[in-house]
VMD Tcl script that builds the backbone (N, CA, C; Angstrom):
set m [mol new atoms 414]
animate dup $m
set s [atomselect $m all]
$s set {name element resname resid chain x y z} {
  {N N MET 1 A -117.921 -4.487 13.643}
  {CA C MET 1 A -117.713 -5.926 13.691}
  {C C MET 1 A -117.972 -6.525 12.318}
  {N N SER 2 A -117.687 -7.818 12.190}
  {CA C SER 2 A -117.846 -8.499 10.909}
  {C C SER 2 A -118.075 -9.992 11.135}
  {N N VAL 3 A -118.368 -10.661 10.029}
  {CA C VAL 3 A -118.429 -12.119 9.987}
  {C C VAL 3 A -117.347 -12.544 9.004}
  {N N VAL 4 A -116.439 -13.410 9.435}
  {CA C VAL 4 A -115.349 -13.881 8.575}
  {C C VAL 4 A -115.696 -15.278 8.086}
  {N N LEU 5 A -115.560 -15.483 6.780}
  {CA C LEU 5 A -115.839 -16.784 6.175}
  {C C LEU 5 A -114.603 -17.286 5.446}
  {N N GLY 6 A -114.173 -18.487 5.776}
  {CA C GLY 6 A -113.146 -19.166 4.988}
  {C C GLY 6 A -113.846 -19.866 3.845}
  {N N TYR 7 A -113.529 -19.440 2.611}
  {CA C TYR 7 A -114.245 -19.980 1.453}
  {C C TYR 7 A -113.249 -20.508 0.431}
  {N N ASP 8 A -113.445 -21.766 0.017}
  {CA C ASP 8 A -112.518 -22.386 -0.925}
  {C C ASP 8 A -113.199 -23.290 -1.947}
  {N N GLU 9 A -114.493 -23.249 -2.059}
  {CA C GLU 9 A -115.270 -24.087 -2.976}
  {C C GLU 9 A -115.147 -25.579 -2.686}
  {N N SER 10 A -114.791 -25.942 -1.459}
  {CA C SER 10 A -114.777 -27.341 -1.053}
  {C C SER 10 A -116.226 -27.795 -0.859}
  {N N PRO 11 A -116.445 -29.103 -0.667}
  {CA C PRO 11 A -117.820 -29.581 -0.500}
  {C C PRO 11 A -118.599 -28.890 0.624}
  {N N GLY 12 A -117.941 -28.507 1.700}
  {CA C GLY 12 A -118.641 -27.837 2.799}
  {C C GLY 12 A -118.786 -26.340 2.626}
  {N N ALA 13 A -118.133 -25.768 1.611}
  {CA C ALA 13 A -118.104 -24.310 1.468}
  {C C ALA 13 A -119.452 -23.706 1.068}
  {N N ALA 14 A -120.217 -24.382 0.233}
  {CA C ALA 14 A -121.489 -23.812 -0.243}
  {C C ALA 14 A -122.453 -23.562 0.912}
  {N N ARG 15 A -122.593 -24.538 1.766}
  {CA C ARG 15 A -123.496 -24.373 2.909}
  {C C ARG 15 A -122.935 -23.354 3.900}
  {N N ALA 16 A -121.619 -23.361 4.104}
  {CA C ALA 16 A -120.994 -22.383 5.002}
  {C C ALA 16 A -121.238 -20.968 4.490}
  {N N LEU 17 A -121.184 -20.785 3.180}
  {CA C LEU 17 A -121.458 -19.469 2.590}
  {C C LEU 17 A -122.886 -19.033 2.891}
  {N N ARG 18 A -123.839 -19.925 2.696}
  {CA C ARG 18 A -125.245 -19.578 2.984}
  {C C ARG 18 A -125.430 -19.201 4.450}
  {N N ILE 19 A -124.824 -19.957 5.351}
  {CA C ILE 19 A -124.949 -19.685 6.781}
  {C C ILE 19 A -124.271 -18.359 7.124}
  {N N ALA 20 A -123.090 -18.113 6.574}
  {CA C ALA 20 A -122.369 -16.866 6.844}
  {C C ALA 20 A -123.163 -15.651 6.357}
  {N N VAL 21 A -123.797 -15.775 5.197}
  {CA C VAL 21 A -124.645 -14.689 4.684}
  {C C VAL 21 A -125.825 -14.462 5.627}
  {N N GLU 22 A -126.435 -15.535 6.119}
  {CA C GLU 22 A -127.547 -15.404 7.065}
  {C C GLU 22 A -127.103 -14.702 8.350}
  {N N VAL 23 A -125.940 -15.078 8.875}
  {CA C VAL 23 A -125.437 -14.467 10.112}
  {C C VAL 23 A -125.107 -12.997 9.879}
  {N N ALA 24 A -124.434 -12.697 8.770}
  {CA C ALA 24 A -124.095 -11.309 8.460}
  {C C ALA 24 A -125.352 -10.462 8.288}
  {N N THR 25 A -126.361 -11.025 7.661}
  {CA C THR 25 A -127.628 -10.316 7.481}
  {C C THR 25 A -128.314 -10.077 8.826}
  {N N ALA 26 A -128.360 -11.101 9.652}
  {CA C ALA 26 A -129.039 -10.993 10.951}
  {C C ALA 26 A -128.405 -9.934 11.842}
  {N N PHE 27 A -127.087 -9.792 11.780}
  {CA C PHE 27 A -126.396 -8.831 12.638}
  {C C PHE 27 A -126.005 -7.558 11.896}
  {N N ASP 28 A -126.430 -7.437 10.628}
  {CA C ASP 28 A -126.120 -6.268 9.801}
  {C C ASP 28 A -124.610 -6.016 9.782}
  {N N GLU 29 A -123.860 -7.070 9.471}
  {CA C GLU 29 A -122.399 -7.019 9.469}
  {C C GLU 29 A -121.846 -7.190 8.058}
  {N N THR 30 A -120.636 -6.752 7.867}
  {CA C THR 30 A -119.902 -7.004 6.630}
  {C C THR 30 A -119.406 -8.447 6.651}
  {N N LEU 31 A -119.439 -9.091 5.497}
  {CA C LEU 31 A -118.919 -10.442 5.356}
  {C C LEU 31 A -117.515 -10.348 4.783}
  {N N VAL 32 A -116.530 -10.827 5.535}
  {CA C VAL 32 A -115.142 -10.830 5.102}
  {C C VAL 32 A -114.833 -12.218 4.559}
  {N N LEU 33 A -114.589 -12.300 3.256}
  {CA C LEU 33 A -114.326 -13.566 2.585}
  {C C LEU 33 A -112.824 -13.762 2.498}
  {N N VAL 34 A -112.339 -14.868 3.057}
  {CA C VAL 34 A -110.898 -15.086 3.186}
  {C C VAL 34 A -110.495 -16.388 2.508}
  {N N TYR 35 A -109.386 -16.303 1.781}
  {CA C TYR 35 A -108.771 -17.481 1.172}
  {C C TYR 35 A -107.306 -17.481 1.561}
  {N N GLY 36 A -106.887 -18.514 2.284}
  {CA C GLY 36 A -105.473 -18.664 2.656}
  {C C GLY 36 A -104.731 -19.326 1.521}
  {N N ALA 37 A -103.739 -18.620 0.962}
  {CA C ALA 37 A -103.075 -19.073 -0.257}
  {C C ALA 37 A -101.609 -19.426 -0.053}
  {N N ALA 38 A -101.269 -20.001 1.078}
  {CA C ALA 38 A -99.871 -20.389 1.296}
  {C C ALA 38 A -99.500 -21.503 0.327}
  {N N ALA 39 A -98.402 -21.311 -0.389}
  {CA C ALA 39 A -97.953 -22.308 -1.357}
  {C C ALA 39 A -96.941 -23.249 -0.717}
  {N N PRO 40 A -96.846 -24.476 -1.229}
  {CA C PRO 40 A -95.838 -25.395 -0.691}
  {C C PRO 40 A -94.434 -24.935 -1.068}
  {N N GLY 41 A -93.473 -25.325 -0.277}
  {CA C GLY 41 A -92.080 -25.000 -0.583}
  {C C GLY 41 A -91.668 -23.668 0.003}
  {N N PRO 42 A -90.379 -23.512 0.273}
  {CA C PRO 42 A -89.898 -22.317 0.953}
  {C C PRO 42 A -89.696 -21.104 0.054}
  {N N SER 43 A -89.231 -21.278 -1.190}
  {CA C SER 43 A -88.957 -20.128 -2.042}
  {C C SER 43 A -88.575 -20.604 -3.434}
  {N N GLY 44 A -88.125 -19.680 -4.262}
  {CA C GLY 44 A -87.652 -20.022 -5.597}
  {C C GLY 44 A -88.737 -19.951 -6.640}
  {N N GLU 45 A -88.369 -20.342 -7.854}
  {CA C GLU 45 A -89.283 -20.244 -8.993}
  {C C GLU 45 A -90.513 -21.126 -8.816}
  {N N GLU 46 A -90.326 -22.323 -8.287}
  {CA C GLU 46 A -91.461 -23.217 -8.066}
  {C C GLU 46 A -92.470 -22.580 -7.117}
  {N N TYR 47 A -91.963 -21.954 -6.071}
  {CA C TYR 47 A -92.845 -21.278 -5.108}
  {C C TYR 47 A -93.629 -20.171 -5.805}
  {N N ARG 48 A -92.957 -19.351 -6.602}
  {CA C ARG 48 A -93.632 -18.228 -7.268}
  {C C ARG 48 A -94.732 -18.714 -8.200}
  {N N SER 49 A -94.497 -19.797 -8.933}
  {CA C SER 49 A -95.531 -20.300 -9.831}
  {C C SER 49 A -96.680 -20.919 -9.052}
  {N N HIS 50 A -96.378 -21.616 -7.953}
  {CA C HIS 50 A -97.441 -22.177 -7.118}
  {C C HIS 50 A -98.299 -21.071 -6.512}
  {N N ILE 51 A -97.659 -20.063 -5.940}
  {CA C ILE 51 A -98.422 -19.018 -5.253}
  {C C ILE 51 A -99.308 -18.258 -6.238}
  {N N ALA 52 A -98.822 -18.015 -7.448}
  {CA C ALA 52 A -99.641 -17.321 -8.448}
  {C C ALA 52 A -100.876 -18.150 -8.798}
  {N N ALA 53 A -100.696 -19.451 -8.973}
  {CA C ALA 53 A -101.827 -20.330 -9.312}
  {C C ALA 53 A -102.809 -20.435 -8.151}
  {N N ILE 54 A -102.292 -20.538 -6.937}
  {CA C ILE 54 A -103.159 -20.652 -5.763}
  {C C ILE 54 A -103.941 -19.357 -5.546}
  {N N ARG 55 A -103.293 -18.215 -5.696}
  {CA C ARG 55 A -104.000 -16.924 -5.554}
  {C C ARG 55 A -105.122 -16.805 -6.576}
  {N N GLU 56 A -104.841 -17.181 -7.823}
  {CA C GLU 56 A -105.858 -17.088 -8.869}
  {C C GLU 56 A -107.030 -18.011 -8.565}
  {N N ALA 57 A -106.758 -19.220 -8.098}
  {CA C ALA 57 A -107.835 -20.142 -7.719}
  {C C ALA 57 A -108.668 -19.545 -6.596}
  {N N GLY 58 A -108.018 -18.924 -5.636}
  {CA C GLY 58 A -108.734 -18.284 -4.537}
  {C C GLY 58 A -109.609 -17.147 -5.005}
  {N N ARG 59 A -109.053 -16.286 -5.857}
  {CA C ARG 59 A -109.845 -15.151 -6.375}
  {C C ARG 59 A -111.052 -15.643 -7.161}
  {N N ASN 60 A -110.857 -16.678 -7.974}
  {CA C ASN 60 A -111.981 -17.218 -8.752}
  {C C ASN 60 A -113.071 -17.767 -7.841}
  {N N GLY 61 A -112.686 -18.509 -6.827}
  {CA C GLY 61 A -113.669 -19.053 -5.896}
  {C C GLY 61 A -114.398 -17.965 -5.124}
  {N N LEU 62 A -113.671 -16.946 -4.721}
  {CA C LEU 62 A -114.290 -15.873 -3.943}
  {C C LEU 62 A -115.262 -15.042 -4.780}
  {N N ARG 63 A -115.064 -14.989 -6.091}
  {CA C ARG 63 A -116.023 -14.259 -6.950}
  {C C ARG 63 A -117.436 -14.839 -6.791}
  {N N HIS 64 A -117.514 -16.156 -6.733}
  {CA C HIS 64 A -118.816 -16.814 -6.532}
  {C C HIS 64 A -119.421 -16.391 -5.197}
  {N N ALA 65 A -118.608 -16.369 -4.153}
  {CA C ALA 65 A -119.099 -15.998 -2.828}
  {C C ALA 65 A -119.565 -14.541 -2.804}
  {N N VAL 66 A -118.839 -13.664 -3.478}
  {CA C VAL 66 A -119.240 -12.249 -3.547}
  {C C VAL 66 A -120.582 -12.109 -4.257}
  {N N THR 67 A -120.770 -12.859 -5.326}
  {CA C THR 67 A -122.040 -12.828 -6.059}
  {C C THR 67 A -123.197 -13.226 -5.153}
  {N N GLU 68 A -123.023 -14.288 -4.376}
  {CA C GLU 68 A -124.077 -14.742 -3.462}
  {C C GLU 68 A -124.353 -13.708 -2.372}
  {N N ALA 69 A -123.321 -13.110 -1.820}
  {CA C ALA 69 A -123.499 -12.090 -0.788}
  {C C ALA 69 A -124.178 -10.858 -1.372}
  {N N ASP 70 A -123.765 -10.447 -2.563}
  {CA C ASP 70 A -124.401 -9.291 -3.229}
  {C C ASP 70 A -125.887 -9.538 -3.435}
  {N N ARG 71 A -126.222 -10.762 -3.841}
  {CA C ARG 71 A -127.626 -11.124 -4.070}
  {C C ARG 71 A -128.452 -10.946 -2.793}
  {N N ALA 72 A -127.816 -11.174 -1.629}
  {CA C ALA 72 A -128.503 -11.040 -0.344}
  {C C ALA 72 A -128.372 -9.632 0.234}
  {N N GLY 73 A -127.664 -8.746 -0.472}
  {CA C GLY 73 A -127.493 -7.385 0.012}
  {C C GLY 73 A -126.477 -7.250 1.135}
  {N N VAL 74 A -125.551 -8.195 1.240}
  {CA C VAL 74 A -124.540 -8.186 2.297}
  {C C VAL 74 A -123.243 -7.598 1.734}
  {N N PRO 75 A -122.721 -6.540 2.346}
  {CA C PRO 75 A -121.449 -5.977 1.873}
  {C C PRO 75 A -120.305 -6.949 2.151}
  {N N THR 76 A -119.301 -6.940 1.269}
  {CA C THR 76 A -118.192 -7.882 1.403}
  {C C THR 76 A -116.842 -7.188 1.345}
  {N N VAL 77 A -115.881 -7.840 1.937}
  {CA C VAL 77 A -114.466 -7.525 1.807}
  {C C VAL 77 A -113.807 -8.835 1.403}
  {N N VAL 78 A -112.906 -8.799 0.436}
  {CA C VAL 78 A -112.238 -10.008 -0.041}
  {C C VAL 78 A -110.758 -9.940 0.306}
  {N N GLU 79 A -110.235 -11.032 0.871}
  {CA C GLU 79 A -108.818 -11.116 1.202}
  {C C GLU 79 A -108.259 -12.454 0.748}
  {N N VAL 80 A -107.256 -12.404 -0.122}
  {CA C VAL 80 A -106.486 -13.578 -0.499}
  {C C VAL 80 A -105.128 -13.382 0.161}
  {N N LEU 81 A -104.851 -14.185 1.184}
  {CA C LEU 81 A -103.680 -13.974 2.029}
  {C C LEU 81 A -102.632 -15.066 1.821}
  {N N ASP 82 A -101.377 -14.682 1.861}
  {CA C ASP 82 A -100.272 -15.633 1.702}
  {C C ASP 82 A -99.972 -16.312 3.037}
  {N N GLU 83 A -100.980 -16.975 3.566}
  {CA C GLU 83 A -100.864 -17.684 4.838}
  {C C GLU 83 A -101.631 -18.986 4.720}
  {N N ARG 84 A -101.355 -19.910 5.620}
  {CA C ARG 84 A -102.147 -21.137 5.676}
  {C C ARG 84 A -103.566 -20.747 6.088}
  {N N PRO 85 A -104.577 -21.524 5.661}
  {CA C PRO 85 A -105.969 -21.107 5.873}
  {C C PRO 85 A -106.332 -20.747 7.310}
  {N N ALA 86 A -105.995 -21.566 8.287}
  {CA C ALA 86 A -106.401 -21.270 9.666}
  {C C ALA 86 A -105.797 -19.954 10.148}
  {N N GLN 87 A -104.517 -19.748 9.889}
  {CA C GLN 87 A -103.881 -18.510 10.327}
  {C C GLN 87 A -104.427 -17.306 9.572}
  {N N ALA 88 A -104.720 -17.475 8.281}
  {CA C ALA 88 A -105.310 -16.392 7.491}
  {C C ALA 88 A -106.651 -15.966 8.085}
  {N N LEU 89 A -107.456 -16.937 8.479}
  {CA C LEU 89 A -108.764 -16.629 9.063}
  {C C LEU 89 A -108.633 -15.945 10.424}
  {N N ILE 90 A -107.729 -16.413 11.234}
  {CA C ILE 90 A -107.514 -15.805 12.553}
  {C C ILE 90 A -107.024 -14.365 12.399}
  {N N ASP 91 A -106.070 -14.149 11.504}
  {CA C ASP 91 A -105.554 -12.796 11.292}
  {C C ASP 91 A -106.634 -11.864 10.750}
  {N N ALA 92 A -107.437 -12.352 9.795}
  {CA C ALA 92 A -108.530 -11.532 9.250}
  {C C ALA 92 A -109.558 -11.226 10.337}
  {N N ALA 93 A -109.853 -12.209 11.169}
  {CA C ALA 93 A -110.822 -11.997 12.257}
  {C C ALA 93 A -110.321 -10.913 13.210}
  {N N ASN 94 A -109.046 -10.919 13.504}
  {CA C ASN 94 A -108.483 -9.891 14.382}
  {C C ASN 94 A -108.524 -8.510 13.725}
  {N N ARG 95 A -108.154 -8.428 12.458}
  {CA C ARG 95 A -108.140 -7.137 11.745}
  {C C ARG 95 A -109.533 -6.536 11.596}
  {N N HIS 96 A -110.522 -7.402 11.417}
  {CA C HIS 96 A -111.884 -6.925 11.120}
  {C C HIS 96 A -112.826 -7.045 12.318}
  {N N ALA 97 A -112.284 -7.231 13.498}
  {CA C ALA 97 A -113.101 -7.337 14.715}
  {C C ALA 97 A -114.275 -8.293 14.498}
  {N N ALA 98 A -113.964 -9.524 14.138}
  {CA C ALA 98 A -114.999 -10.495 13.784}
  {C C ALA 98 A -115.844 -10.908 14.980}
  {N N ARG 99 A -117.113 -11.030 14.724}
  {CA C ARG 99 A -118.071 -11.573 15.684}
  {C C ARG 99 A -117.922 -13.094 15.720}
  {N N VAL 100 A -117.648 -13.684 14.543}
  {CA C VAL 100 A -117.550 -15.135 14.400}
  {C C VAL 100 A -116.755 -15.459 13.140}
  {N N ILE 101 A -116.088 -16.611 13.165}
  {CA C ILE 101 A -115.450 -17.165 11.972}
  {C C ILE 101 A -116.312 -18.345 11.536}
  {N N VAL 102 A -116.730 -18.348 10.282}
  {CA C VAL 102 A -117.540 -19.437 9.738}
  {C C VAL 102 A -116.666 -20.229 8.776}
  {N N VAL 103 A -116.696 -21.534 8.930}
  {CA C VAL 103 A -115.903 -22.402 8.058}
  {C C VAL 103 A -116.680 -23.687 7.808}
  {N N GLY 104 A -116.581 -24.177 6.589}
  {CA C GLY 104 A -117.237 -25.434 6.252}
  {C C GLY 104 A -116.353 -26.613 6.587}
  {N N SER 105 A -116.984 -27.726 6.882}
  {CA C SER 105 A -116.244 -28.974 7.041}
  {C C SER 105 A -116.711 -29.885 5.918}
  {N N TRP 106 A -115.966 -30.914 5.647}
  {CA C TRP 106 A -116.382 -31.777 4.542}
  {C C TRP 106 A -116.502 -33.232 4.929}
  {N N GLY 107 A -116.795 -33.458 6.200}
  {CA C GLY 107 A -117.148 -34.799 6.646}
  {C C GLY 107 A -115.992 -35.703 6.981}
  {N N GLU 108 A -114.792 -35.141 7.149}
  {CA C GLU 108 A -113.697 -36.014 7.546}
  {C C GLU 108 A -113.876 -36.416 9.001}
  {N N SER 109 A -113.279 -37.521 9.372}
  {CA C SER 109 A -113.413 -38.000 10.735}
  {C C SER 109 A -112.652 -37.082 11.694}
  {N N PRO 110 A -113.115 -36.986 12.944}
  {CA C PRO 110 A -112.398 -36.159 13.920}
  {C C PRO 110 A -110.945 -36.589 14.093}
  {N N MET 111 A -110.678 -37.889 14.020}
  {CA C MET 111 A -109.308 -38.378 14.172}
  {C C MET 111 A -108.435 -37.911 13.013}
  {N N ARG 112 A -108.965 -38.007 11.807}
  {CA C ARG 112 A -108.212 -37.541 10.630}
  {C C ARG 112 A -107.931 -36.051 10.737}
  {N N GLY 113 A -108.931 -35.270 11.154}
  {CA C GLY 113 A -108.740 -33.835 11.324}
  {C C GLY 113 A -107.680 -33.523 12.357}
  {N N ALA 114 A -107.670 -34.286 13.444}
  {CA C ALA 114 A -106.679 -34.062 14.496}
  {C C ALA 114 A -105.281 -34.432 14.022}
  {N N LEU 115 A -105.174 -35.537 13.285}
  {CA C LEU 115 A -103.856 -35.997 12.836}
  {C C LEU 115 A -103.301 -35.150 11.695}
  {N N LEU 116 A -104.155 -34.815 10.740}
  {CA C LEU 116 A -103.693 -34.094 9.559}
  {C C LEU 116 A -103.839 -32.581 9.698}
  {N N GLY 117 A -104.576 -32.143 10.695}
  {CA C GLY 117 A -104.660 -30.714 10.933}
  {C C GLY 117 A -105.624 -29.986 10.027}
  {N N SER 118 A -106.876 -30.390 9.997}
  {CA C SER 118 A -107.863 -29.699 9.175}
  {C C SER 118 A -108.026 -28.260 9.657}
  {N N THR 119 A -108.448 -27.391 8.751}
  {CA C THR 119 A -108.648 -25.979 9.111}
  {C C THR 119 A -109.677 -25.833 10.229}
  {N N PRO 120 A -110.861 -26.477 10.155}
  {CA C PRO 120 A -111.803 -26.339 11.269}
  {C C PRO 120 A -111.203 -26.782 12.602}
  {N N HIS 121 A -110.489 -27.894 12.589}
  {CA C HIS 121 A -109.886 -28.406 13.820}
  {C C HIS 121 A -108.886 -27.400 14.384}
  {N N LYS 122 A -108.033 -26.857 13.541}
  {CA C LYS 122 A -107.051 -25.864 13.984}
  {C C LYS 122 A -107.748 -24.628 14.547}
  {N N LEU 123 A -108.776 -24.162 13.861}
  {CA C LEU 123 A -109.490 -22.959 14.319}
  {C C LEU 123 A -110.111 -23.168 15.692}
  {N N LEU 124 A -110.701 -24.337 15.902}
  {CA C LEU 124 A -111.341 -24.603 17.187}
  {C C LEU 124 A -110.348 -24.547 18.340}
  {N N HIS 125 A -109.082 -24.809 18.052}
  {CA C HIS 125 A -108.063 -24.803 19.103}
  {C C HIS 125 A -107.256 -23.516 19.171}
  {N N MET 126 A -107.193 -22.759 18.092}
  {CA C MET 126 A -106.333 -21.581 18.048}
  {C C MET 126 A -107.071 -20.248 18.146}
  {N N SER 127 A -108.317 -20.208 17.737}
  {CA C SER 127 A -109.027 -18.935 17.627}
  {C C SER 127 A -109.548 -18.437 18.977}
  {N N HIS 128 A -109.441 -17.139 19.167}
  {CA C HIS 128 A -110.042 -16.491 20.330}
  {C C HIS 128 A -111.431 -15.955 19.986}
  {N N VAL 129 A -111.779 -16.043 18.705}
  {CA C VAL 129 A -113.086 -15.634 18.205}
  {C C VAL 129 A -113.932 -16.904 18.075}
  {N N PRO 130 A -115.227 -16.860 18.389}
  {CA C PRO 130 A -116.058 -18.052 18.208}
  {C C PRO 130 A -115.984 -18.579 16.770}
  {N N VAL 131 A -116.013 -19.899 16.639}
  {CA C VAL 131 A -115.926 -20.555 15.339}
  {C C VAL 131 A -117.208 -21.335 15.103}
  {N N LEU 132 A -117.818 -21.102 13.966}
  {CA C LEU 132 A -119.008 -21.841 13.554}
  {C C LEU 132 A -118.591 -22.791 12.456}
  {N N CYS 133 A -118.601 -24.095 12.761}
  {CA C CYS 133 A -118.189 -25.145 11.827}
  {C C CYS 133 A -119.455 -25.708 11.186}
  {N N VAL 134 A -119.577 -25.549 9.877}
  {CA C VAL 134 A -120.794 -25.934 9.163}
  {C C VAL 134 A -120.565 -27.223 8.384}
  {N N PRO 135 A -121.332 -28.275 8.702}
  {CA C PRO 135 A -121.174 -29.526 7.941}
  {C C PRO 135 A -121.781 -29.382 6.546}
  {N N PRO 136 A -121.335 -30.216 5.597}
  {CA C PRO 136 A -121.894 -30.147 4.251}
  {C C PRO 136 A -123.340 -30.636 4.215}
  {N N GLU 137 A -123.979 -30.369 3.093}
  {CA C GLU 137 A -125.355 -30.871 2.899}
  {C C GLU 137 A -125.322 -32.385 2.884}
  {N N ASP 138 A -126.449 -33.006 3.226}
  {CA C ASP 138 A -126.536 -34.473 3.153}
  {C C ASP 138 A -126.534 -34.934 1.718}
}
mol reanalyze $m
mol bondsrecalc $m
mol representation Tube
mol addrep $m
């Protein structure tokens, strides 16, 4: 089994990372760090340049998360997937037999999340794996 974390360096991500490391440590699980890197647009040169930039941003952000997990002695797997974040997390959770998906929230209103489709909101409705939604620090 594993603990899957959606990590993107958003305001809620730092606390979600700490919680995910604690959960992985408590259950002696691997921490799977996931970044959904779906680029806007259907195809073409613009798509290729967007996806390259988004993948690089994801890899850079995940390096920080790997450093924190290493510091706690938690083994990691890193995945930068060409999918929207919620689907990337669900697919990673299925592949890695996740115990839980951990994701940070950043204080948006429930109505805004429902209308605009925030990743935590989508996960709560789509995932068959338990979802731990971590609010940001005060």
